C-alpha atoms as one frame of an Amber mdcrd trajectory, in Angstrom:
protein
   0.000   0.000   0.000   1.333   3.409  -0.977   1.514   5.919   1.841   2.950
   9.422   1.903   3.216  11.731   4.909   3.564  15.475   4.428   4.880  17.231
   7.519   6.651  20.392   8.539  10.419  19.799   8.419  11.965  18.838  11.744
  14.500  21.626  11.372  11.642  23.988  12.297  12.123  22.715  15.849  15.357
  24.693  15.952  13.201  27.831  16.022  11.459  26.519  19.163  14.858  26.133
  20.823  15.865  29.633  19.764  12.606  31.067  21.124  13.224  29.279  24.437
  16.719  30.751  24.646  15.424  34.244  23.869  12.611  33.978  26.433  14.906
  32.788  29.242  16.260  36.199  30.388  12.740  37.632  30.650  11.187  34.476
  32.130  13.287  34.684  35.306  12.773  38.413  36.024   9.655  37.884  38.122
   7.696  34.957  39.525   5.103  33.679  37.057   6.914  34.802  33.921   8.110
  31.224  33.430   4.769  30.793  31.695   6.471  32.370  28.673   8.004  28.953
  28.024   4.548  27.924  26.779   5.342  29.804  23.534   8.224  27.597  22.349
   6.496  24.466  23.645   3.307  25.351  21.762   5.254  26.033  18.589   7.131
  22.721  18.900   3.814  20.897  19.423   2.440  22.585  16.274   5.464  21.480
  14.228   5.266  17.875  15.426   1.468  17.509  15.235   0.595  19.122  11.865
   0.724  16.627   9.020  -1.228  15.158   6.153  -1.122  11.432   5.457  -2.186
  10.284   2.004  -2.909   6.692   0.980  -4.655   5.162  -2.017  -7.906   5.051
  -0.013  -7.945   8.238   2.069  -6.515  11.554   3.214  -5.877  12.195   6.904
  -5.357  15.861   7.814  -4.046  16.264  11.351  -4.095  19.738  12.864  -3.235
  20.974  16.333  -6.637  20.200  17.840  -8.350  17.876  15.370  -7.926  15.088
  12.857 -10.049  14.841   9.716 -10.204  11.661   7.647 -11.568  11.829   4.104
 -12.123   8.953   1.730 -11.124   9.841  -1.836 -14.754   9.358  -2.879 -15.678
  12.305  -0.586 -13.146  14.647  -2.218 -14.567  16.770  -5.030 -11.354  18.654
  -5.832  -8.131  20.086  -4.487  -8.011  23.884  -4.247  -4.917  26.065  -4.281
  -5.074  28.816  -1.671  -2.730  31.603  -0.631   1.009  31.060  -0.931   0.726
  27.632  -2.528  -1.092  25.768   0.270  -3.736  23.207  -0.681  -7.223  22.430
   0.632  -9.433  19.454  -0.134 -12.934  20.418  -1.245 -15.558  17.913  -0.131
 -18.711  16.997  -2.072 -20.744  19.449   0.067 -18.270  22.263  -0.850 -16.760
  22.465   2.624 -12.990  22.675   2.694 -10.427  20.775   4.715  -6.977  22.297
   5.117  -4.180  19.894   4.221  -1.379  20.794   6.643   2.129  20.884   5.148
   0.911  20.147   1.589   1.954  22.708  -1.005   1.522  23.148  -4.747   4.938
  21.598  -5.389   3.662  18.362  -3.801   0.922  17.824  -6.421   2.940  15.310
  -8.509   3.562  13.131  -5.425  -0.062  13.536  -4.317  -1.195  12.459  -7.789
   1.031   9.389  -7.718  -0.102   8.169  -4.287  -3.778   8.941  -4.932  -3.745
   6.746  -8.014  -4.410   9.663 -10.349  -7.440  11.014  -8.461  -5.563  14.297
  -8.180  -4.369  15.463 -11.597  -0.644  16.090 -11.969  -0.171  19.507 -13.626
   3.380  18.688 -14.729   2.253  15.718 -16.838  -0.324  17.822 -18.674   2.338
  20.377 -19.560   4.718  17.669 -20.794   2.010  16.027 -22.931   1.082  19.378
 -24.496   4.764  20.112 -25.189   5.288  16.649 -26.725   2.210  16.958 -28.949
   3.365  20.421 -30.074   6.788  19.003 -30.937   5.187  16.138 -32.892   3.001
  18.593 -34.816   5.995  20.774 -35.691   7.961  17.711 -36.889   5.018  16.594
 -39.033   4.567  20.070 -40.529   8.281  20.152 -41.493   7.844  16.958 -43.531
């Protein structure tokens, strides 16, 4: 069974460590300011938790507070939103955010989904190949 997991790169956890280091001088100025350590811990939890798992049968979008499982038969389309992020559009036109999945991941998403998601790079290649064939035939 094909399975692909899209997640935020683990190197993003370095930012959580940097935030913790930057918060440390302020956190020990007064009692109770240690609560500032919640910021880097929350960010680290967000990095580790957010992911989208794609198999031939379903999509599983895992956010910070919820997990949504969609069968491919429930997915009407994939929509491109701001800055290259993707959302799955369900049959009832509601949208499910696909954490960590970007436009550049469409070829891999197409491969794992068994072609349910069209691969835009293949369409471009086929059009280019047919144009080349037409130009070769016209030269003859």
